N, C-alpha and C positions, 0 to 999 in steps of 0.2 A: 641276464639269465644265470641261475646258478647252475654249475655243471654237475651232472648224475653220477653217484657213485659207478665205476667201471668205467667211466669215459676213458679213454686212450687219446690222449693229445701226444703231438708231434710224433707220431708214432712209437711214442717212448715211456710216455711218462701217465699210469692207471691211477684215477681217482679214487680215493680210500674214502676221504669223509672232508665236511667242509670244518676249518678252524676258527675263522672269524669272518666279517666283514666290514668294510669300510665304505668311504664314500667313491674310492676308484673300481674298486671290485672285490671280490672275495679270496682269503686265502685257504689252500686246500694242503692237506695231505695226500700223497702221491706214492707210488712206485715206482722208482725207476727200472726199468723191464732189460735195460741192458746191463745194469749192474746187479740188481737186487737187492739194492739199499732204499730208504725212507726218503723222501724231499719234501721240503715246503714250497708250494709251487703259487708264486704270487700275482696276481692278476690286475692288469689295467684295463678298462673296458672304454675307457675315454680315448682316443685315438685321434684327438686332436693334436695340431703339431706342437703346443705347448706340453701339452700330459706326456708326449710321447718322448719329449726331450727329456722332460723328468724324471721319466722309468727309464730310459737307455741311460742314464748320466747314474741312477743309483747303481744300473748292472755293472755300470763300468766300475765306479769306485768300490764297491763290493768284491767283484774278479780280482780285483788287485791287491787286496787286504789278506796278508797273511799275519794271523796273532791266536793264541789259543782262548782267548776272553771274545773272539769275535765268529759269526757265522761267516761261510765261505759260498760264494756263488759259483756255483757250475754250468749254468746255461741260461740262456736268452733268446727267445722267441717271438716270432708274428705268427699269430693265425687269421687271416686273411684279415675281414673287416671286424672280425670277433674281439681282438686285442692282442697286447701283450702280454707275454710271460715271462717270470723270472725264477729261475728254478736256485733253491741255495739249501745249507745244510738243514736238516730237520732236527729243532732244539726241541728234545724232551721235557718233561717234569713243568713245572710251575712257574710263576712268574712271582716278584716280590709282591703285588698286590696281592696276588692270592696268598702265598703265604701269611700276608698281613690279616687278611680275613679270616685264616685258618687258624694259625695261632696267637694272634692280636701283638703286640708291641713284642718285635725282636730285641734280643738282647745286646749287651755293646758288643761281646765279642764278633758276634757274627755281623754287625752293623759295620765294624771295621776292618773285616775280613771283605765284607762287601764292596765297601768304598774303596780298599784298596785295590781291588779285581778290577772295579772300574775306572780308576786312576789310572790303571796301567794299560788297558784299553783306549784311554782319555790322551795319554800321552802317546801312546803310537799313534793315532788319528792325528793329533795337530802337530808330530814332528814328521809327518809326511810331505814330500817335495810336489806338488805343493800341499798346504797342510789342508785336514777335512774336520768340520766340525760338524757334531753331531746334532745339536739344537734341539733333544725332544727326549732327553734323561726323564726319567720317570719310572715310577713302581713297576709299572705295566711292561716296560721294554727292558727290566734287567731279570733275564731268564737263568732258574737254580736246577740243573738236571738230574737226573735219579743217583749221581754219582756225587751230588753237593759241587759241582763245578759251576760256575757265574760266566754267564753272558751279555753282551751289550747287544742289543738287537734292535730293526727295525731304523734304516736310515733315510727312509720318506722326506725327511726335512733337511736331510744333510747338507752341508754348502762346502764348495770347495773354492781356498780363497787364492786367488792367482793375483803376486803382488799388492797393487792399491785396490784393487776392482774385485768385486765377488759375484760369482756365479752360484745363483740358486737354483736349487733343484727343487722347484716349486713354489707354493705360495710360503708366506712368513707367517706360520701358523705360531701358536703360543698354546700352552696349559697351564690358566690360572693357578698359582700356587708354586709352580715348577719354574716359570720363566721370569728370569730377570726382567726389569723396567727398559734397558735398551734392546729386546726382542721386540715388543710393541712397537708399531710405527716402521720408520724408517732409519733409525739410529743404526749405527754398526756392531756389528757380533765379532768376537775371538773367542780365544780358549777360555776366557774366563768367564764366559755365558754359559759354558758347561758345567764350570765349576760351581757354579751358583745352582747349577738345576741337580748335580749331585747330591751339594751340601742340602738343598730342600728333600731331595728324596731320603735322604740319610734321615733327616727332621720327620718326615712323617711314619717313616720305618720305626723309628724310636717312640714316638706319641702318639701314634694310632689317628693325627693329623694335620690335614695339609695346612703348611704354615699360612701365614696372611700373603695376597697378592703382591708383588713384588711393584709391580705399576702402582697400586694403592698406595705403598709404603712409600714409595719416591713422592708422592703426589701428599705425604703428610696425611692421609686419610685413613691411615691404618698404620702401627707398631708392628714389630714381630713380638710375639709372644716369647718369652725365655722359655728354651727346650726342657729347662728342667722345671717350669710351673706346670709343663703339660705331663713331665715323668720324672717324678723327684729322686728317682732312682740312677738317672743317667747322672756320670760322673760331673765336675765343674769342669775338669781339662777338656772331656769329649764335647761337654755342650759347647764350649767356648771354640774350640775349632771349627764344628758345622757352623756355629754362627756368624763366624769371619767369613767363612766361604759365601755367607748368603748375604754380605754386605752390598747394600743399595750400590754405594760406590764402587766399580770394577776396581780401582785403584788401592782401595781396602782389603778386596779378595787375596787368596794366592792366586799369582799369577801365573803358575804353571801347575798341570797335574801331578808332576813328582813331588812336589813343596807340600800339597795337599795333602798328598799320601804319608809323605816321613810324617806331616802333623799327626795325623792320624792314628798310624802306627806308636808315635811316642806316648799318644795320650792314655795309655795303658802300657803297665808292667809285664805283662801277659803279653802284648802283642807285638811290643818291642823287637823282639827275637825273628818276628815272621819275615820271610825273603821269598817271595813269589807263590806262584800255583796255591791261591787263595781259596779255600773251599770252606766250606757250610754243610750243617745239616742237612741230606737228601732231605727231599719231600715223601710223604708214604707212598706205598706202593697204590696203584689205581685200584686195585682189587680192594681196597681198603674202604673207598668210598662207597658213601649209602648209594642203594639204586633210587629213580627219580621218576619211575611208571609207576601205574598199578593201573588193576581194572576200574571204569568205572560203576556206577551203582544202578546205571539204567542206559537204552538206549534209545533214541528217538524213530518212529519208523519212517524208513526210506532215505537213508541218507546220502548225500550228493556225491556222485561220483562227481664276525667280528673286525672287527676292524683288519686291516691289513696285518698281516703278521710279524710282530705280535699285535695287541690293539693298540689303535693309535692314539684315544685318550682315553685314560684312565681316571677315577678321582673317589675319594671317600666321603670328604665334608670339605664345604665351602670357605673360604676363608672367613674368620668374621673380627669385628673391627673391637680388641680386646676391653675391659672393663676399666674405667678412667682409674687413675692411681689414687688409693684410699687418702685421705688428710690426716694429720695427726688432731687428735681431738682426747678432749677428757675423759675421764670413765662417766662422769653425771650424763656427757651428751651422749656416748654410747649405752647409758642402760635407758635413756629417753626413748630413744632409735628403737630400743628395742619392747620396749613396754608400747610403743605404737604400733610394732609391725603386728606384735598378740594381739592388739586388737583387732585390727586389719583382717588377719587370718580369721579371728572368731567371729565377727563380721559377715567375710565370706561364706564361711559354713554355713551360719544360720542363714544367710539367704539363700545358698544353694540347696537346701537341704527343706526349707519351709517355707521360704515366699512363693506364693503360683507364679509357674511361668519362667521362673528366675532362670532354670537351667537350660529350658529351651531357648530363651533370648541369648544367653551366653554362648550356646550351640550355634544356632543362626551366626552370631559375629564372628566365633572363631574360626568356626568351619569352613574350609578352604572351598568345597561345592555347594555353598548355602548362599541363597538370592540375598541380595545385600541392597540397600538404598542407592537407587542413582537417579540421572537426570533424565525427565522426560523426554522423549522425541516430538518433535515438532514439523509441521507441513511435511509429513510424508504420504506421498499420495503417488499410486501407479503414472506411468507415464500413458500418454494418450496415445500412443502408437503402437509398441509389440507387446507391451506388459500385460499378462492375464489381468482379467479383471476379478477382485476378490469380490463374493458373493456372501452375504451374512447367514451363517447354517443355522439349519432349522434347531429349535430347542426342544423340540418333541421326540427326539430320535431316541431309542433303547439305551438305557442309561442304567445302571447297575455298577487294571492294571493287574623259619625252618631248619628248617631241620630236612630228615629224608623224607621221602615221599609219604602221601597219605596211606595209611591201613587200606588194605583191599576190601571190598564188600561186597556182598551178594548183589548182582545185577537184576533189574527187574525188566519182565518182559514188555517189548514195546505196545503191546494191547490195554497194558493197563490204565486207571485213570489216574491223574494224578491227587496229590491232597488237598489240594483246592480245587474244587470243581466248577465248573462254569457253568452260565445257565444258556438257556437258548443264544445261537449265535448266528449271524448273516449266513445265507447259504452260498451266496457267490459276492465273489469281489465287484465293486462299484465300476461302472463303464469309465475309461478313462477319458479325459476332455480330448475335445477335439483338437486343439494344439498341444502336442505335448513339451513342454518346456524342460530344456535339461535333458531331453533323451529318456529313455526307460520306456516305464509304464506310464509318463507324466501323472505319476501320483508319488505322495510321501508318507508315511508314517510318522505321528509323534502321541504324546503325552499328554493330557489334559485331568485337571481336577476338577472340571467345570461341575462334575455330579457328587463332588464331597471327596471322592478318593481317587485317587490317578488310575487311569486306564489308557490301553492305547486303540488308537484311533486311527483309519485309514483316510486320505483326502484325495481329490484330484489338485493340481497344480495351481488351480486358478481359486481354491478354496471349498468349491464344491463339492456336494456329496460325501460328507463327514460321516463315515459311519465306524461305529465302536467295534473291535475286534474281541476286546477281552472284558471279562467279568469275573476277574479275581477277587475272593473276599477281603483282603488285605492289599489291594491294587498290584498295580503292573508296571514296569516302566523299564527303560534301556533296551529299547526294540534295536535290532540289527538284521540285517535281510540276507540272506543266502545270494551268492552269485546270481541266480538266476531269476531273481524278486521272486518266486512261490512261496517261501517261508521265511517267517522270522523269528528271531530266538530272544527273546526278554527276560527280565529281572523279576520275581515277584517271593516274596511279599515285598511292597513297595509304598508305605504308607504315606510321604510325601516326598517333595524334593532333596528335601535335605537327610534321606536315610542314611544308613549307616551299612546297610547290608550285612551285619553280622548273622543273623540266620535265615538268609535268602537261599533260593537256589535257582536254577536256570530252566525255562521252557519254551518248546518248541510250537510254533502255530503254522497253522498254512494261511496264505493272504487273504482268506475269504474265512476266516474266523473257525475253522473247523481244525479237526486231527489235534486238538491240545494234548501234548504228552510233556512228560518232566524229563531233563537230559537227566538229570541222578534222584534215585529214590530218594534221599533223604536229606534234607537242606544241610549244606557244609558252608553256608556262609560265602554265596558265590553271588559274583555281579561283574559288572562292565566287559559284556560276550562281545566280542568281533569274529565273524566268519571271516577266513580264507578265502582269497580271491578264488582259487581252485576247488571251493564246497568241501573239501576233506575235512578241514579241522575247523575249532573254535579256539580261538584263545580267550582268556578272561582272568579276571582276579579274583582274589579267594582268601575268605579268612582261616582256610583249613589248617594252614601252618602257625597260626597265633596271630600273625600282623599279615595285612593283604600282599599277596605274593601273586605271583603270575603265573599261569598253568597254560596248558595248551590239551585239548581232547582230539582224539583222531578217531575219525567214525569208523574207520574199517577195522581196525584192531582193537576197538572200544579202549582206549588207554589213555588216560591222564598225565601228562607229562609237567613236573614241575620244571618251569625255564627260567625265573628270577626268585631268590629267596630273601626274603625283607627280614635281616639279622638285627639283633640289636630293639629295643623299646623305643628307639626313635628314628625310626624307616620305615617306610611303608612303598609298596611297587603297584599301579594301577594304571587304567585307561590306555592298554594297549592297542595299536593300529596298525593293521597291515599295509606293507607296500604293494602297490598294483603287480608288481611280479612274484608275488608270494615267497619270497626269499627273504625278508628283513622285518620288523617288529620293532616301532617306535612306540615309548612308554612312560609314564609320571613316576619318579622317583621322588619321594618325600624322606628329609633328611632333616633332622632337629627342625621342623617347620619352614623349611626352605623345598620349594618343589621347583624339582628339573625336569628336562625331558632329554633320555637316553635313546639310544639305539641297540639293537640285538642282533643275531642273524634268528631265523625262524626255529631252529632248535638252541635258543639260549644262550651261544656263544657271541664272543667278543662284545662285552655289556661295555660300551662307552656312553659318557655324555655328550650330547651333539648341541645343545642351548645351553649358555652361561650368560644368563642374565644379572650378576653379581646377589648377593644378600637381599636385596631391598624389593626383589619380585619374586612373585611364584609365574613359573609358566606349567600352563597345564592345557588337558584337550589337545593334544597333536591330532592332524588329518593328513594323508596326502593328497597330494595332486594327482589326477591320472596318469600324466608322463612319469612319477616318479622320481622325479628330481628336485621337487620345492616340496615345502612341509609349511602348513598353515598352524598355526597353535595362539591361545589367548594366554595374555600377561594380564596382571594387575600387578598395585604396588600392595606392598605388605599392608593391613589396616582396610578399614571400609574406602573402596574406591570403585572408580568404572572397571571394565574390562575393554581391553583393546587388541585388536585382531594383529596377528605378527606372523611373519614369512620369514624361512631360513632356507638355505641352498644345500639340499644334501649330497649334489656332485662334489663338494668343497671338502677336500681334506681336513679344511680347517674347523676349530671348534667355532660358534658362532653365537653371536649375541642377540641374532634376529633384527629384521628391521619392522618398522611400526608402519600397516597400510593405511593410508589415510582412506578410507573407503569405509562406505556404511556405516552405521549408526553405533553410539556408544551409551551403555554397554554391548556388549555382540558374544555371544556364547553357544558352544557346542554347534561349531561349523564345520557343515559337509558340503564336499563337490556334488554335481550332480551327474548322472553317468557322462554325459557328452561332456565335461569337465569346464562348461562355461557358465554355469551356474552354481550360485552358493545357497543354503536353506542353512537358517540361523536361528538361535531365541533373542530377542532383545525386549524392551519395554516401549510400551504405545505410548503416544500422547496421553492419556488417562491412567495411566500407572499401571497399565495391567501387561503381564509376560505373555508373547505371543510369538508366532512363527513368522517369520521373515523371507521372501527371497530377491536376490539380487543379483546381476552378472558379475562377472569375477572384475569387472573393472568399476564396481560399486553404481550401474547406470541401473534404471528401472528397479528401483528399491520397491517392493510391495508387501505390504500386509496380508498375510493368509487367514488367519484366525482372528475371528470376533467376539466368540463368546467370553463373558464374564469367565473369570478362574484361570488358573496358572495354567499355560502350554509349553513344553517343553521337549527336548531328546527329540528335535526332527532326523528323520534318518529317508532320502529320496531312494525309493525303488528302483532296482536297476532292472535290467531284461529287455527284451523285445529292442 
């Protein structure tokens, strides 16, 4: 549970704000009331013997270090069964990853100064008795203070080397692109491991791209793209120094940190004379950072009442396999290829603009969130024992669905009607079935286009009494329940399952279809709504910053806050999902057409990638288990393919590639846990090639098809409450 602002711990440390959150707990900025200074308070909520030993060893390591480029630990204490706490210097400023996001590629002089400072810190660690390996050096763990001083932080993965044995403080984690091949598996790591990671960090800071993964390079599945091909402004000497540090064979790297440091300083005449106290340009004052909150345009009636410091995993772009080397060819061959390419471009242009349906078909194949051809399900039938009986629904039911924060706009009174008016709606919510499979009301909402355009329906857990709730002229989809199960928030317009939502907005409606209200007065391209477990906020994706980014709306203050800004032409963020404890959000990031799952705190801090499946897979649609310890998500290979159900553990400090669960049908999409956490509801393809809603127990038992009507049924969500 996240500590509230003002909480006093250990009769001494008063919480000021949360700095980040990771797998083991949160990190806070606090005030030491005995000394009147700011400190960083790192938390470990997992009190098993293994985690406790790991955390205490980290405290012992840091408490005995004295170096100008390393933070100091000043205290370590345990609060009952709540957890352990580590008190260390609070390092103000920005990390190197944030600097890269702010200014782009750093210049050579800064790269050399940062590298030299990190070599100082690594040399100190590697020559301790016993030696200490950091093993997690990357841009997010290099801090730059307001006076330009450089710190190496976060020793959560540090290792103390004792003779021929290695004692590890926690799991052997890795960060793809920054970790050398020996850090994967059980190979022995040594000071050259940190030298590789520092080289990769400097490579990324000069190029803006994470280098190809060390393990992939070692297995000949990728080769390192020369740094000067990424950034031609980098000098040949500096590029050669960095690439040597990143050699796959440790024997070919610099063997000691001071050797690497000398090579860095000698690569440029300007830096050859630098000795000690390496500094760089400080980050801008916080007052120059634009605000990220706004007043919304409307409020609905009746609102309900990062990683450990610093972030554990950060990244910009996934490694990719470089293009094959060009073969020598004569001029005629080049002209022929150019002519063929021109003809293909012309044909594509004519097809795209003048052939009926071509654009829609292309969008269908290319879009990540589009239906795709899939294998039929066979022999799907409910268990004769405890599975609910699917009842065919009636066919005569009523039928008619970044930059700075956005500019403030006038609010709209809660009693006003939406621009898309709805016709008569059912007055009462259907009675729940006798057996409430999954807990809650024993009901779920879903979307169906069975009448020609998507609308939201409410159904009992056995498929009976399916009632349409919305009658939006241009469709409605993406329903999400309030925690008490009495209201739904949804997206409209939604003309199809493949909608991009660039002109959509969010609406709230009661569970019986009454009380339709827009969340915002004017459409801003809002979609993917998710209600927080305490009912006080809505997380959602929006086009209002130019590309899909993630925001949070707070009912009490009527403010919209930018949580994740998608920068550049090849990045999008969407599909936020709240943790059951209200303090963390996982979401999907698209980078260069690769989709990844990331995590952040509920205030947008500590943004880290938590699932790494490689460039050949899309990871989408995360959903939390009710205990908050694991997350299910959907994975598909790039190109037309099935969708698979995957799982990863949020308690681990390691970045995870997920485990495929061999339960349920394929394809399987939009999975959600039931209120009691024992069932899953999802969409899949029936034996008749129809997209329908299914439920099953979390072990895959009692697989049952719930919807039977022709048409596309999707976006299921189990109704909580009671």
